[in-house]
N, C-alpha and C positions, 0 to 999 in steps of 0.2 A: 549432636548424635541423632540421628533419622528415624524417625517416627517406626520405622522399619524393624531396625532394631533392637528394640524392647516392644512389649505389650503395649497395645492403644488402648490409650483415655479417653473415654467420650469429653469430660469436661478437664480436657489437657489444661492446666495454668502456665499461662504464658506470659512472660515475667517484660510487658513492653517497652523499660524504660531499662534494660538488657541488649548495647553494643547499638541501638537508635535515640538520634537524638526525640525528643518529645513529643518537638507537631507531631507526628506522624498522626496520621489518619488510618481507627481501625474499621476498615470497611472487610466485613463482614460475607463467604461465599452462601445467595440466597438459596431458602432448606424447602422455597414453595415448588412444586409440580404443578402438571396438567393431567386431565384425568382423558379417557380414550373418547368417552364424549364428547370428550371441550374439544378435540379433534376435529370429528366428524362434520360440531359447530360452525367450529375454525374455517372450516375449507370451506361450508355451505356462507353462511354469510358473505365470505369474498371474492362472489362469483362461481360456487362451484368447483366440479373434477375438473369438466371445460380450460377454466379460467387456469388452474397447476398444472396443465401438462404442458411436460416440461419444467419444471421452475424442479431449481435445485430446494435447499434448505438456502445457502446465501442467496436466495432472488424472493427468497419466502422474507429474512428483513431488511432486505432493501425494501423491497416493494410493499411492505405493507405493516414491521414492528418496528421499522425503524423508526418514522413517522407517529407512533404510535405512541413515543416512549423518549421522543428527542429533547423534548420539553423538561421533560423531567434526572431526564439523564440516570434512569433506575431499569427494571429488569423487565419486562412485558407480563411479568409474574406480578410484580410489585404492584403496577398504576390495575392493575384484573381487580387484584385483590382488596383496593382501597375503595374497588367502585364496587364490591359486595361479589362480585361474578362471579356466577355460577360455575365448577370444575375445578376451582385455582384450591387446593389445599397443600400440608404437608408434602413430600413426598417421600417415597417407600418404592419408588424406584426411578436407577438412574443410568439412560439412558448415553451410547459413548456410537456416535458415528460420523462419516464424515459430515461435511458440510457442501458438501459436491454431489450428496447422492439423489439421487429424488425424492421432493419431498413426499408425494404423494406415494411410492415407495417407501419410504419408509414407514410412514404411518399404516403402511397396510402388513410389514413387516412386523412391526411393535401390536400390530392385536394379535396377528397366529403366533410371538412367540407369550402374550405374555393371557391365551385361550382361559387358564384356570387362575385365571385372576385380574379380572372384566374390568371390576372396579378402583384398579391401583391409580393412585397418582403416582405420574413418570417427570421426572427431573430433563427438562428437554432445553438442548444448552440456548440457542436461540428465544426460547419465552424462557429460560429461566433463570439466569447469569445476565447483569447487566453488562452493557461493547461500552462502554461508554471509560474513560477512561479516567482514572482521577489522581490527582497528586500526591507525594507523598503518603505511601500505604503503609500502613506495619503489617508487611505478608511475615513476620512467625503469626501474627492473629492471624490473618485470611488465610494462610495455609492450616490452620488449629479448626477453622469454620469448615474448609473444602473434606476432614479429615473427618467429622462427624456428622457430615451431609455419607459419605463412602459407607463408614460402621455401622449406621444405624438405616441405609436402606436395606432393606428385605433382599432384593436382589439389583444385578447390575448384569444390561439386555448389550451385549457388543453386535449394531445392526451392519454388518457386512455382507459387501457385494462386494467378493474376495478378489477376483481378476482384471474385469474390465469396466468400472462404473469412475469414470474412466479413465486409470489407467491404474495398477497390479497397486492394491492393497495402503490407498489412500490412509486410507482410518492410520496406518500404522508410521506413517511419517511427523505424525501429530504427539508433539508431548505431552498433552492433553490427554490425550487415546490411552498412553502408552502406561503416566504414571496413575490414570484407573482404574487402567485393569489390571497393575501391577498389584495395586493397592489391595484391589478384591480373590488377589490369587492368594498374597503372602497372607490377607487375615484369611482367611475359606473360606469364605462368603464367595453365597449359592452365583455366578459367572454363565450367562447364559449365550449362545453363538446363535444370534441368526439370520437365518442368510436361508433368500426367497429357493425357492422349485429351478427353479431357472438357472436360480445361481450355483445349487447347488452341483446340479449336471454338466455344469461347463468344468467348475471347479474339478466333478471328479475325469471329466475326459482331457485336461491340460495335465491331473495328474499320472493321468494310464501312458496317456503321449510316449511321455520322458519326466517319469518324477523326481530322479536326480536335478534336472536340470528346472525345475519348479520348487524344488527346496531348495539351491542356491538363490532362485529371486526371490523365494519371502523372505530369508536368511539375512540378504541383503536389504528388507526394506523395513525389516528390524532394526533400528538403528537410534537407540537411544541419542547416541553425540549427537550426530546431524539431523537429528527430530527438530521440526519446529513451532512455534506458537508465533499470533498477528502480536505480544502485548509481551513486549522484551520483556520485563517485570517478572512477570510471570512464569514467561520461560525461564529464565535465569534462575526462579525460587522453585520449582517441579525439576530444575536438574538439581541442584543445589542439594536436596532432601535424596532426590536417588544415586548422584555419588556418596550420600554418609551409609550407605546401605551396605550390611556386612557383606565382601566380595567386591562391591562398588557395580558401579555400571554393565558392566559383564555378569554380575549374579542375576541383573535384575532383564537382560538382555535373554542370560537362557531362558527365565524361570516364562517369559514371554512366548519368548517362541515352543518351549515347549508345552505349552500351554494349548496353542497352538495346535502345535503338530496332531496331540491328543485331537483336538476337537476334529480333526481332518481322517482320524484313525476312524473313530468315531462317525462319520459320515461314508466310508470306504467300506468300514464291515458291514451297516445297516444296510448298504445298497449288494454284499456280496450278499446276505440272509438273502437278501427280493430277487438271487439271481438264481434260476434251473441253472443243472446241468445240459449237457449240450449231448447227443447222444453222440456213441462212440461209430466212427464209419468202420465197417468191415474190415473183417483183418487182412482181405486182402491189399485195401487200398494204400493198405500202410508202406511208411515211404522207408525201405530196410537194409535197399541197395546204396551203394554210396554211387555210383554210376548214375542214377536215375531220381534218386536225392537229389544231385547237383540240376538236371534238367526240370525235374516238377520246382523247386525253389525258387525258380527265375517268376514260376507264376500264382507263387501262397505270398499272402498278404505278410506282412512281418506282423511286433507288436506295438506297432507304432499303429496299426491298422486294425485295431481289436474294439475297436464299433461303430455298431449299425442301425440303420435309425428305423421302426417298423412303421410303414407305414398307411398302417388300416387304421392306428389311431387316429386318422383325422376325419375317417369316411365315417356319414353319418345322415339319414337321413334329415332331408330340411321340406318345411314347406313351398310350397312351388312361390304363393306370391309373398315369403319372405326375403330382403332382403339380405343381399349375403355376404358373411360373417367372414370377419378377415382370417384369415387361416391363420392355426395356431400354429404354433414348430411340431415335429413331429416324437414322440417320444421315441427319447435316445437310451438302447442299451446295450448294453458294457459284456462282453465273452469275459467268462469267471474264471480266465486263467489271466486275463490281464487283473484282474480287480485281487488274486492272489497278488503278485505281485507291484500291485502299486505300494497294497498294503505289509507288503513284505520291506519293500523295503519306506514308509513310512516307520511300522517297529523299527529297521536298521536304525535310521536316523535319529530314532528314540535310544537305545540301547537296550532294548528287549529282544535278545539274541535271538533267544531261546524261539522263541514262539512265528519270528521271523524264519532260521532257519526250517522249524515245523511248512510250513506257507509251503518254502521255495522249494523243503523233495518234494511234497504232493502235487505241484505243480509242475516238476520233474518229468515223474510217474505220468501223469495225466498229457504232457508233452511227447513224452518214448510214448506213449498206445496211440494218441490221435494224428501224432507228425511222424514218430519214425526217432534216429537217429542227427539227422544232420538237418534237418530243418532250420530256419534262422529263428522261433521261437526254441527251440528247443535252446538253441546254443548260448538265446537271451540269459535264461532261470540257470547255464551250467558258468556263463560268466556270474549271473549276482551271485552265485554259489558262492564261487572263488571270491567275491567284492566281503560277506559274509564274515568267511574268514580270513580274510587277511583283517579283517579292522576288531581281530578279538586277538592279533598278531596268532594265529594260526595260521603260520606260516607252511607247514611242511601238509597242512589242507590244499590252501590253497590256490597251492604252484602247481599241482596236472589238475587242478580244472580249469584256469588259466592258460596254460598251459594245448591244451585242447579243447576251450572256445578258441585261442588262439588261432590253432591248427586248419579248423575247419571252418573258424570264420572266413578263414585266406582260400580254401578253398573251395568253398558256395561261394558269398559273397565276394572276391578278390582283393588283390590284397588295399586298397587306395581306397576299398568304403570304411562311413565313420566306422562302423560295430567291430569292424576289422583292426584296427588302427587302438582306438576305445583298446581290446585285451593284449594289444602286444604293454602300450601301454601302462596297466596294469601289470604286466607281466613286470617289465623294467621294473618298476615304485619295488615290487615286491626284492628284485632280484639285487636290489640297491638300502633296501631294507635289511637285507640278513645279509650282505656287505661282499654281496657274487660279482662285484662292482663291474669284472672281465665280460659278464654274460650284461648286465646291468646296459652298459654301452653302444655299444650294438644299434641296441632297442632302444634306444634316448634317439643315439643318432638317425639311423632311420623315421620313428617314427615324428619326427623335426624334420626334417624332409618331406616326409605326407604333408604333413598338416598344413607347409607352407603350402604346397601348389596343391593342394583340394580347400583349406581354409581362408588362406592365406597371412601373411605376413601381423596382421594387428587384430586375426583372431585370438580372442579368449582364452583357447583353446592350442594353440601356439605358441601364444606365449609363456603359460607353464608349463610348455615339454619346451621350450630354449629356457626357461629359468631353469628347469632341473635338471636339462644339462650341460648348465654351466659348474652346477653343483655339485656332477657327473665329478666331469671335469678335477672341479677343488679337490674331492672325495680324494682322485688320485695325486692330487699336487702337479696337475698341469696347467699351473693357474692364469698362462697365456691362453691355452686355451684360450678357460674361463672366461677370463676378460671382456675381449669384441663385446661376448654372449651378453654380461651383466649387462657392459652401455648400450647397445642396442636393445632389452629388453628395458633399461630404466628409458633411457626416453620415450619409447613406443608404449608404454605405462602409464609417466605423466602426463600424457599425451590421450591418449584412450580413461584410463578415470583418474586421474589427478594426480596434483604433485604429493596431500597426504591422503595418502588411500594405504592401508595398511600392507594392501599385496605390494605396491611400487614402494612403499618404502621397507619392504624385508628386503629389492633388490637392493635399492641402497647400501643396506646395512651388510648382506652378503658379500656386496663392491668394497665394502670395506675390510672383509675381513676379505679378500682378495689379494689389494692393495698389502696392505701389510704383511700377508704371509713374503710375498713380491721383495718385501721390505724397501716397498715406497708409499716412508710417513708419509708425506707431505700430504700424497694423496690421498692417502689414509683416514690422515686426520680429517679431511676437510668434508669427507664420505659421513665418517662416524660423526664429525661435527651438527652437521648439516640433518642427519636418519635420528640421532637426541633431541635435535630441537623441535622435528617436525614432533617425533613422538614421546613429545612433553605436551605436543599443542594438543591433539589429536587423540592417544589413548591416557597422556594421566602421567606425573612423576611415578609411581608406582605402579602399571603397566607390565609385568613379564617381560616384554620387546624392549623396554623403555629400559628398564638394570643391565638385562642385555646389553644393550646400547653403550650406557653409561662405564658400565665396571670393562669391557673393552678395548671403549677412552679412554682408562686409567691403566689400562693395561700397554697400551702404547707411550705414554708419555715416560711411562715405567723406561720401557725399552728401551728409551731412546733417551735416560736416564733426566728429563725432567720433573725433580721429583714435586714441586709442590703438587704440583697439577694430578698430578697420579692422586698422590696422599687425600688433596681435595675429593675429588672425583672418586675414590675409591671409601672415603669414610661415608660421602652422601650414600654411595648404592649398596653400603651396610647395614648403614641407618636404616634406609628401605627398605634393606632385604629381611632382615632382624624384624622389622615390623610387621613386614605384608606374609611373610612365609617361613620363622619362625628361625631360634637361632643355630638350629641345628639341619637346619638344608643343604643339600649341598651345593645349593649357591651361592648361600650364605655363610657356609664355611668356603668355600672358595674364591667369593671376594675379600673374608677375615684374614686366609692365607695368604690371600698376593698382599694386603696390607700389613699385615706382620713383618712380608720378608721384608716390606721396600721401606720400615724402623729397623729392618737389622740393620738393612744397608745405611743408611744416614737416618742412624736414627737423630740425630742433629734439625737437619732441615724440615723431618715429620712431625719432631716437637710442636717445635717453631712454627709449623703453619697448623698444624691443628689444635694448638694450647691456645684457648682463649685468655688471650689479653690484657692486664689489671689495667694499665692505664695509658695514656697514651705514649710514654717512654719505651713500656714497655711496646708497646706495638710497632714504634720506630726499630723499638732494637729486631724485634722479631724479624721481623722485615727483612732490615738490614743480612742478619743469618742467611735465612732461607731466600734470601740472595746470590748472599755468596757462598751458599753451599749446594746449593743450586749451578753457580757457573762451576764450581766443583765436581760436581760429582758427570756436568754435559763433555767436559774435557775426559773425563775418565770415559764416556759411553764411548765417543768417539777415535778411543784404543781397539775399537772392540765392534767397530760400524757392520762390516763384512757377517757377522755368525746374526748381522738382522735379518739376510735375506735365506735364511732358515727356519722354518715351521716350528722346527724340532725347539728351535732357540730358544723360542719361547712360551711354551708350553704353559708352563709352571706359572705366568701372568696371565695371560690370557685365558678363556672359562676353559678351551683346554688349546689342543695343539688347530692351525687351522683347518687343517681340511676337517675336523674332528666337527668343530663348531658350525664349519656349513651344512654336516652333513644333522648336527642337531640341530641347526636355526626353524626350520618349520621342512619336515620332510614331503610334505605335501604342499599344494600351492593354492592352499584355499584361504580367502579374506578374513584376517580376525577383525575383533569390536572392533568400539573404540570408544572412549570415553572426555568430561571434557578436559580442560590442560586446567594446569592450573601459570602462571605469568612464566615463559618459558624463558632460562639463562637466552644473560647475556654470547654472543658467541663472542671467541679468542680464540687465534692463531698463537699459541707458544710456538711457532717456528718463524712470525714477524717480526 
């Protein structure tokens, strides 16, 4: 059980002998840290600020710390403590940061974050943690010492140049940083986000330009399953403990992502509070006539350019004899309404819909007064209001908002503009969700055509539209039209996202459903097996998507009379769904009903397969009985093979009918999270 699943006990008792060989070495995570004064002295004693210019934390390790610790193979703090150096004592603050950050920037931001605690002792891994491998470490003991460090610290500081140093969100690709961050959140410890003023402005600017895209990029970086650490054993140890959290890695990932979004909300709120409202233009300058709006909109900035620079902030009197200083970047100002929209999008991503709607309505009133009814900025707010209600399934409210935004964007911006296509796509998704398939289909077809022409075949938005168009054909039982779209989308996603990306596997899953619905059972089996294998490895055996594939693979074998594999897969799916979802969950009930129907039709086979044999003789007899009964069942199934081409004929055995399964699989094209895997099941084709 993970320590997150129960209350933390600082004096955790570790049974070193439990399931571990006695020769395991008890190595603890060092508890020593360095003071802020030590950091200043360290820089000064090693050449000063000029010497450290351009150095990352990794450079500090390679060029200074490694040489001072190589002989003892211990942490730098341990070495200094034995030498009775000043500024080394038990840590009361834990720093989380990436070694790719500028070391001087780390020191500067740390001082800012600890202005209220200037004498703190900070646990910094380059100084506090031994970078040398030790064989046969007792990782239960090691993990307990890490938990003690985190639990007894006054606070944790997450040092975050979030977008640009040198790649977006580097700390969130490290399992160590994700682990320590989740620990502090789960145990309600103080966790501060330290971010420089310049980075804060960059973060706000990027969110203002395209909030949704940046949140998608952010979510892609918070990936526990793909997170890495330089020590494989520590990586595995941390991963196993996180996987044992109630709710699994999905819970960990969602918790960490939500915490960071809350920090983004606080940053944007602070900027909004400091930003003054712009004066309203005279009434006679407002755009309220459609034709005038159409012409005037060509010279007005869209929401993506709602930032400006105040150049006056960099002008100041200088002495004639003084050297010209390096000019500072101008202060970046953000238009207040753009900040409202950004904040509303952040709140929507956190499910705080009421406040998001208030902000959007205020923004709409502001845009109507300042810009008129058909200005692109006004239409952006209209579209976002529709998206807010659509996410809450308020389709009767969302539909007219999307429809009006689409109509006016098409008139003002043109049919090929990205914003116009976005409103068309949103309207198509709404129609699909409300089962207005006849209205949705032409919009999907047109959107796919336009995105191919404007973005290219491999663009993520094009592939999302292609995938959902295939789903639409599948919902309408036009399976042969869906097949080539699925096949092409799968090939492109494998190339652009990789074989095991959740979005790739969702296409593979629905391609299997599509083949099954056409009675192409050999192709369906191959797709289901491949999808199941990859989902086990990337999402885990108990993930809802893995269990969907497991149930439907069992249903395929059920349909073609392969009773033994059907019973085995049903039984595994039932056991896992009962454990993860509960006995009365609709998905669990479906699988249980499927297994009962299979047992009612072929009791001897099912009992022989699922009943544990008590001896070798019983095992041989069970195998023989299963083989004989399966042969009989296969012969029986062959007489009704034509019925297999009808999706409705398989409704009771699959998750739902094939068309409903496609609709229920994933209504949007969002990437799902991944978790570590158990060993995958061996692929066995029951047709060969």
